[in-house]
Biopython code that builds the backbone (N, CA, C, O; Angstrom):
import numpy as np
from Bio.PDB.StructureBuilder import StructureBuilder

atoms = [
    (1, "MET", "N", (15.214, -41.838, 2.567)),
    (1, "MET", "CA", (15.245, -42.433, 1.247)),
    (1, "MET", "C", (16.206, -41.623, 0.384)),
    (1, "MET", "O", (16.079, -40.404, 0.269)),
    (2, "GLU", "N", (17.136, -42.292, -0.200)),
    (2, "GLU", "CA", (18.149, -41.643, -1.035)),
    (2, "GLU", "C", (17.740, -41.770, -2.505)),
    (2, "GLU", "O", (17.520, -42.874, -3.002)),
    (3, "LEU", "N", (17.641, -40.637, -3.187)),
    (3, "LEU", "CA", (17.277, -40.632, -4.604)),
    (3, "LEU", "C", (18.467, -40.192, -5.428)),
    (3, "LEU", "O", (19.258, -39.351, -5.001)),
    (4, "GLY", "N", (18.588, -40.767, -6.608)),
    (4, "GLY", "CA", (19.606, -40.303, -7.529)),
    (4, "GLY", "C", (19.212, -38.939, -8.073)),
    (4, "GLY", "O", (18.054, -38.530, -7.979)),
    (5, "LEU", "N", (20.182, -38.245, -8.640)),
    (5, "LEU", "CA", (19.924, -36.894, -9.151)),
    (5, "LEU", "C", (18.849, -36.892, -10.234)),
    (5, "LEU", "O", (17.991, -36.010, -10.248)),
    (6, "ALA", "N", (18.885, -37.863, -11.139)),
    (6, "ALA", "CA", (17.897, -37.905, -12.221)),
    (6, "ALA", "C", (16.486, -38.104, -11.671)),
    (6, "ALA", "O", (15.550, -37.438, -12.113)),
    (7, "LYS", "N", (16.329, -39.008, -10.716)),
    (7, "LYS", "CA", (15.006, -39.245, -10.131)),
    (7, "LYS", "C", (14.532, -38.019, -9.355)),
    (7, "LYS", "O", (13.355, -37.659, -9.398)),
    (8, "MET", "N", (15.456, -37.389, -8.651)),
    (8, "MET", "CA", (15.101, -36.206, -7.884)),
    (8, "MET", "C", (14.634, -35.090, -8.822)),
    (8, "MET", "O", (13.654, -34.406, -8.528)),
    (9, "ARG", "N", (15.322, -34.902, -9.935)),
    (9, "ARG", "CA", (14.910, -33.866, -10.899)),
    (9, "ARG", "C", (13.555, -34.174, -11.505)),
    (9, "ARG", "O", (12.734, -33.278, -11.698)),
    (10, "LEU", "N", (13.324, -35.445, -11.804)),
    (10, "LEU", "CA", (12.041, -35.845, -12.371)),
    (10, "LEU", "C", (10.904, -35.546, -11.393)),
    (10, "LEU", "O", (9.896, -34.949, -11.768)),
    (11, "LEU", "N", (11.072, -35.961, -10.151)),
    (11, "LEU", "CA", (10.043, -35.705, -9.139)),
    (11, "LEU", "C", (9.836, -34.213, -8.910)),
    (11, "LEU", "O", (8.703, -33.739, -8.838)),
    (12, "TYR", "N", (10.921, -33.489, -8.799)),
    (12, "TYR", "CA", (10.816, -32.056, -8.547)),
    (12, "TYR", "C", (10.136, -31.354, -9.722)),
    (12, "TYR", "O", (9.300, -30.473, -9.523)),
    (13, "GLY", "N", (10.495, -31.744, -10.937)),
    (13, "GLY", "CA", (9.866, -31.163, -12.122)),
    (13, "GLY", "C", (8.372, -31.429, -12.162)),
    (13, "GLY", "O", (7.584, -30.555, -12.522)),
    (14, "PHE", "N", (7.990, -32.644, -11.787)),
    (14, "PHE", "CA", (6.571, -33.000, -11.750)),
    (14, "PHE", "C", (5.819, -32.097, -10.775)),
    (14, "PHE", "O", (4.791, -31.514, -11.121)),
    (15, "PHE", "N", (6.343, -31.989, -9.552)),
    (15, "PHE", "CA", (5.667, -31.166, -8.547)),
    (15, "PHE", "C", (5.700, -29.687, -8.908)),
    (15, "PHE", "O", (4.737, -28.964, -8.654)),
    (16, "ASP", "N", (6.791, -29.235, -9.495)),
    (16, "ASP", "CA", (6.890, -27.827, -9.877)),
    (16, "ASP", "C", (5.882, -27.488, -10.974)),
    (16, "ASP", "O", (5.348, -26.379, -11.008)),
    (17, "PHE", "N", (5.623, -28.438, -11.865)),
    (17, "PHE", "CA", (4.692, -28.203, -12.968)),
    (17, "PHE", "C", (3.240, -28.277, -12.501)),
    (17, "PHE", "O", (2.421, -27.441, -12.882)),
    (18, "TYR", "N", (2.921, -29.277, -11.679)),
    (18, "TYR", "CA", (1.534, -29.511, -11.303)),
    (18, "TYR", "C", (1.109, -28.857, -9.992)),
    (18, "TYR", "O", (-0.086, -28.709, -9.738)),
    (19, "LEU", "N", (2.060, -28.467, -9.164)),
    (19, "LEU", "CA", (1.734, -27.855, -7.880)),
    (19, "LEU", "C", (2.236, -26.421, -7.885)),
    (19, "LEU", "O", (3.389, -26.156, -7.545)),
    (20, "LYS", "N", (1.377, -25.510, -8.268)),
    (20, "LYS", "CA", (1.748, -24.097, -8.337)),
    (20, "LYS", "C", (1.579, -23.466, -6.961)),
    (20, "LYS", "O", (0.504, -23.534, -6.365)),
    (21, "LEU", "N", (2.637, -22.861, -6.468)),
    (21, "LEU", "CA", (2.609, -22.230, -5.155)),
    (21, "LEU", "C", (2.358, -20.733, -5.288)),
    (21, "LEU", "O", (2.793, -20.099, -6.249)),
    (22, "ASN", "N", (1.650, -20.181, -4.310)),
    (22, "ASN", "CA", (1.490, -18.730, -4.288)),
    (22, "ASN", "C", (2.726, -18.128, -3.618)),
    (22, "ASN", "O", (3.612, -18.861, -3.180)),
    (23, "GLU", "N", (2.789, -16.805, -3.537)),
    (23, "GLU", "CA", (3.983, -16.138, -3.001)),
    (23, "GLU", "C", (4.258, -16.520, -1.548)),
    (23, "GLU", "O", (5.412, -16.696, -1.158)),
    (24, "LYS", "N", (3.210, -16.646, -0.758)),
    (24, "LYS", "CA", (3.373, -17.009, 0.650)),
    (24, "LYS", "C", (3.957, -18.420, 0.776)),
    (24, "LYS", "O", (4.842, -18.664, 1.595)),
    (25, "GLU", "N", (3.454, -19.338, -0.041)),
    (25, "GLU", "CA", (3.949, -20.715, -0.013)),
    (25, "GLU", "C", (5.395, -20.787, -0.505)),
    (25, "GLU", "O", (6.205, -21.535, 0.043)),
    (26, "GLU", "N", (5.715, -20.009, -1.539)),
    (26, "GLU", "CA", (7.089, -19.978, -2.041)),
    (26, "GLU", "C", (8.043, -19.457, -0.972)),
    (26, "GLU", "O", (9.153, -19.969, -0.826)),
    (27, "ALA", "N", (7.615, -18.443, -0.227)),
    (27, "ALA", "CA", (8.448, -17.895, 0.845)),
    (27, "ALA", "C", (8.696, -18.951, 1.918)),
    (27, "ALA", "O", (9.796, -19.041, 2.462)),
    (28, "LYS", "N", (7.682, -19.743, 2.218)),
    (28, "LYS", "CA", (7.823, -20.812, 3.219)),
    (28, "LYS", "C", (8.813, -21.870, 2.734)),
    (28, "LYS", "O", (9.624, -22.365, 3.517)),
    (29, "VAL", "N", (8.751, -22.216, 1.461)),
    (29, "VAL", "CA", (9.699, -23.182, 0.899)),
    (29, "VAL", "C", (11.122, -22.649, 1.032)),
    (29, "VAL", "O", (12.029, -23.383, 1.425)),
    (30, "MET", "N", (11.318, -21.385, 0.707)),
    (30, "MET", "CA", (12.658, -20.801, 0.811)),
    (30, "MET", "C", (13.136, -20.776, 2.262)),
    (30, "MET", "O", (14.322, -20.986, 2.517)),
    (31, "GLU", "N", (12.246, -20.524, 3.210)),
    (31, "GLU", "CA", (12.608, -20.575, 4.632)),
    (31, "GLU", "C", (13.083, -21.975, 5.005)),
    (31, "GLU", "O", (14.078, -22.139, 5.710)),
    (32, "ASN", "N", (12.355, -22.981, 4.521)),
    (32, "ASN", "CA", (12.722, -24.366, 4.818)),
    (32, "ASN", "C", (14.059, -24.737, 4.187)),
    (32, "ASN", "O", (14.849, -25.462, 4.794)),
    (33, "ILE", "N", (14.319, -24.254, 2.989)),
    (33, "ILE", "CA", (15.593, -24.540, 2.327)),
    (33, "ILE", "C", (16.741, -23.929, 3.122)),
    (33, "ILE", "O", (17.808, -24.532, 3.236)),
    (34, "LYS", "N", (16.526, -22.738, 3.669)),
    (34, "LYS", "CA", (17.572, -22.082, 4.467)),
    (34, "LYS", "C", (17.916, -22.871, 5.725)),
    (34, "LYS", "O", (19.018, -22.730, 6.257)),
    (35, "MET", "N", (16.993, -23.699, 6.209)),
    (35, "MET", "CA", (17.240, -24.493, 7.415)),
    (35, "MET", "C", (17.968, -25.806, 7.116)),
    (35, "MET", "O", (18.395, -26.502, 8.037)),
    (36, "LEU", "N", (18.108, -26.143, 5.841)),
    (36, "LEU", "CA", (18.799, -27.377, 5.463)),
    (36, "LEU", "C", (20.299, -27.242, 5.667)),
    (36, "LEU", "O", (20.833, -26.141, 5.797)),
    (37, "ASP", "N", (20.955, -28.379, 5.692)),
    (37, "ASP", "CA", (22.411, -28.411, 5.674)),
    (37, "ASP", "C", (22.864, -27.662, 4.419)),
    (37, "ASP", "O", (22.254, -27.842, 3.365)),
    (38, "PRO", "N", (23.906, -26.830, 4.488)),
    (38, "PRO", "CA", (24.325, -26.031, 3.327)),
    (38, "PRO", "C", (24.561, -26.846, 2.051)),
    (38, "PRO", "O", (24.209, -26.392, 0.962)),
    (39, "ASP", "N", (25.147, -28.031, 2.167)),
    (39, "ASP", "CA", (25.375, -28.861, 0.976)),
    (39, "ASP", "C", (24.060, -29.345, 0.377)),
    (39, "ASP", "O", (23.891, -29.368, -0.842)),
    (40, "GLU", "N", (23.134, -29.730, 1.247)),
    (40, "GLU", "CA", (21.829, -30.191, 0.784)),
    (40, "GLU", "C", (21.043, -29.037, 0.160)),
    (40, "GLU", "O", (20.394, -29.212, -0.871)),
    (41, "ALA", "N", (21.099, -27.870, 0.779)),
    (41, "ALA", "CA", (20.407, -26.697, 0.246)),
    (41, "ALA", "C", (20.948, -26.339, -1.132)),
    (41, "ALA", "O", (20.187, -25.969, -2.026)),
    (42, "GLU", "N", (22.253, -26.448, -1.301)),
    (42, "GLU", "CA", (22.866, -26.152, -2.599)),
    (42, "GLU", "C", (22.335, -27.092, -3.669)),
    (42, "GLU", "O", (22.053, -26.664, -4.789)),
    (43, "GLN", "N", (22.196, -28.371, -3.332)),
    (43, "GLN", "CA", (21.672, -29.343, -4.289)),
    (43, "GLN", "C", (20.223, -29.036, -4.654)),
    (43, "GLN", "O", (19.837, -29.140, -5.819)),
    (44, "VAL", "N", (19.432, -28.661, -3.670)),
    (44, "VAL", "CA", (18.024, -28.328, -3.927)),
    (44, "VAL", "C", (17.934, -27.104, -4.831)),
    (44, "VAL", "O", (17.124, -27.072, -5.757)),
    (45, "LEU", "N", (18.758, -26.105, -4.568)),
    (45, "LEU", "CA", (18.696, -24.871, -5.348)),
    (45, "LEU", "C", (19.233, -25.042, -6.763)),
    (45, "LEU", "O", (18.980, -24.197, -7.621)),
    (46, "LYS", "N", (19.967, -26.115, -7.022)),
    (46, "LYS", "CA", (20.457, -26.391, -8.375)),
    (46, "LYS", "C", (19.357, -26.946, -9.273)),
    (46, "LYS", "O", (19.468, -26.899, -10.498)),
    (47, "LEU", "N", (18.302, -27.468, -8.667)),
    (47, "LEU", "CA", (17.219, -28.057, -9.450)),
    (47, "LEU", "C", (16.472, -26.969, -10.208)),
    (47, "LEU", "O", (16.268, -25.871, -9.690)),
    (48, "PRO", "N", (16.065, -27.277, -11.436)),
    (48, "PRO", "CA", (15.277, -26.281, -12.177)),
    (48, "PRO", "C", (13.962, -26.046, -11.446)),
    (48, "PRO", "O", (13.348, -26.983, -10.936)),
    (49, "ASN", "N", (13.538, -24.793, -11.401)),
    (49, "ASN", "CA", (12.285, -24.503, -10.710)),
    (49, "ASN", "C", (11.637, -23.248, -11.264)),
    (49, "ASN", "O", (12.247, -22.482, -12.010)),
    (50, "SER", "N", (10.387, -23.060, -10.878)),
    (50, "SER", "CA", (9.618, -21.925, -11.385)),
    (50, "SER", "C", (10.143, -20.598, -10.854)),
    (50, "SER", "O", (9.971, -19.573, -11.513)),
    (51, "TYR", "N", (10.784, -20.584, -9.672)),
    (51, "TYR", "CA", (11.339, -19.340, -9.135)),
    (51, "TYR", "C", (12.429, -18.831, -10.064)),
    (51, "TYR", "O", (12.492, -17.643, -10.382)),
    (52, "PHE", "N", (13.288, -19.750, -10.493)),
    (52, "PHE", "CA", (14.379, -19.376, -11.392)),
    (52, "PHE", "C", (13.813, -18.871, -12.711)),
    (52, "PHE", "O", (14.247, -17.842, -13.229)),
    (53, "ASP", "N", (12.843, -19.599, -13.250)),
    (53, "ASP", "CA", (12.240, -19.203, -14.523)),
    (53, "ASP", "C", (11.597, -17.825, -14.431)),
    (53, "ASP", "O", (11.760, -16.999, -15.329)),
    (54, "ARG", "N", (10.874, -17.576, -13.357)),
    (54, "ARG", "CA", (10.206, -16.287, -13.178)),
    (54, "ARG", "C", (11.239, -15.165, -13.034)),
    (54, "ARG", "O", (11.073, -14.090, -13.609)),
    (55, "GLY", "N", (12.294, -15.415, -12.274)),
    (55, "GLY", "CA", (13.354, -14.417, -12.110)),
    (55, "GLY", "C", (14.075, -14.143, -13.409)),
    (55, "GLY", "O", (14.432, -13.001, -13.701)),
    (56, "TYR", "N", (14.291, -15.183, -14.189)),
    (56, "TYR", "CA", (14.960, -15.038, -15.478)),
    (56, "TYR", "C", (14.104, -14.193, -16.422)),
    (56, "TYR", "O", (14.613, -13.294, -17.091)),
    (57, "LYS", "N", (12.812, -14.484, -16.472)),
    (57, "LYS", "CA", (11.905, -13.721, -17.338)),
    (57, "LYS", "C", (11.817, -12.263, -16.894)),
    (57, "LYS", "O", (11.793, -11.356, -17.727)),
    (58, "THR", "N", (11.767, -12.040, -15.581)),
    (58, "THR", "CA", (11.725, -10.671, -15.053)),
    (58, "THR", "C", (12.985, -9.918, -15.447)),
    (58, "THR", "O", (12.922, -8.754, -15.843)),
    (59, "GLY", "N", (14.129, -10.584, -15.337)),
    (59, "GLY", "CA", (15.397, -9.962, -15.726)),
    (59, "GLY", "C", (15.420, -9.611, -17.202)),
    (59, "GLY", "O", (15.905, -8.543, -17.578)),
    (60, "LEU", "N", (14.901, -10.495, -18.042)),
    (60, "LEU", "CA", (14.846, -10.212, -19.476)),
    (60, "LEU", "C", (13.953, -9.005, -19.759)),
    (60, "LEU", "O", (14.301, -8.142, -20.565)),
    (61, "GLU", "N", (12.804, -8.953, -19.089)),
    (61, "GLU", "CA", (11.883, -7.834, -19.299)),
    (61, "GLU", "C", (12.504, -6.514, -18.848)),
    (61, "GLU", "O", (12.364, -5.500, -19.531)),
    (62, "LYS", "N", (13.183, -6.520, -17.714)),
    (62, "LYS", "CA", (13.824, -5.303, -17.233)),
    (62, "LYS", "C", (14.943, -4.881, -18.171)),
    (62, "LYS", "O", (15.155, -3.689, -18.392)),
    (63, "GLY", "N", (15.652, -5.845, -18.719)),
    (63, "GLY", "CA", (16.715, -5.539, -19.670)),
    (63, "GLY", "C", (16.163, -4.896, -20.935)),
    (63, "GLY", "O", (16.788, -4.001, -21.503)),
    (64, "ARG", "N", (15.007, -5.345, -21.372)),
    (64, "ARG", "CA", (14.378, -4.765, -22.564)),
    (64, "ARG", "C", (13.919, -3.337, -22.302)),
    (64, "ARG", "O", (13.981, -2.483, -23.186)),
    (65, "GLU", "N", (13.455, -3.084, -21.071)),
    (65, "GLU", "CA", (12.980, -1.743, -20.722)),
    (65, "GLU", "C", (14.116, -0.737, -20.697)),
    (65, "GLU", "O", (13.929, 0.427, -21.052)),
    (66, "GLU", "N", (15.296, -1.183, -20.277)),
    (66, "GLU", "CA", (16.436, -0.272, -20.181)),
    (66, "GLU", "C", (16.988, -0.055, -21.552)),
    (66, "GLU", "O", (17.960, 0.682, -21.716)),
]
sb = StructureBuilder()
sb.init_structure("model")
sb.init_model(0)
sb.init_chain("A")
sb.init_seg("    ")
for serial, (resi, resn, name, xyz) in enumerate(atoms, 1):
    if name == "N":
        sb.init_residue(resn, " ", resi, " ")
    sb.init_atom(name, np.array(xyz, "f"), 0.0, 1.0, " ", f" {name:<3s}", serial, name[0])
structure = sb.get_structure()
């Protein structure tokens, strides 16, 4: 099934908001992304997600500490 970018972002945002993964589950998702075709993996990683948000917040906190 081929989804447009807007629909894909909407679906991904829904699942990212309502389906919170623990660290083990997040690691499994990243393993699966690494097995995708490089172009497809790039598209998936461009989607907004909680990993990016958490990393961004961690970076801000570390910057404040320094």
